[in-house]
C-alpha positions, 0 to 999 in steps of 0.5 A: 987484909987479904984474909979479911976480904976473903972472909967477908966478900961472900957475906957482902955478895950474898946480902946483895943477892938477897937485897936484889931478889927482895927488890923484884916486884911480884916475885913468884915461882911458876908453880901452881897454888900452894906449891908456889908458897912452899917454894918461896918459903923454902927459898927464904930458909935456904937464903938465910941458911947460906947467909948464916953459914957465910957469916959464921965462917967469916966471924970465926976466920977474922975475929977472936971469938968463941964458937958460941959467941960467933953462933949467937952473933951470926943468929943476931945478924941474920935476924936483924938482916931479915927484919931489914929485908922485910922493911925493904920489901915494904917499898917494892910494888907487889911486895909487903913486909911479913914478920912470918918471913922473918921467923922463917928466915931465922929458922933457916939461919938456926938450922944452918947454925945447928949443922955447923955446930954438929960438924964442929962437935964431930971434929970436922971443919966448917 
């Protein structure tokens, strides 16, 4: 039971952080013009890259699944969570849902998973 809590608590906390940030009305950086857009989209990729790593780590630590299945389960979870996150934003003043953001989130997840896969192939632990 302790291992289950140790594996999954970071996933739940990180999902909570994403949910919290998505609930902030008119969330912007202080950067001018296009730099604000670039910073926000990079933040999306970073958030979901971390989520993918945490979920993959938890799945591998607590389920008896192959690395390949854990990879695709992680990607599916991140994609579905990203869609739910965008839906959540539709209720927040100054925010709106964007399928492009879902794609950006999925890209961040995929990049993180590819880094994990490369580390596993190189014989390093995740």
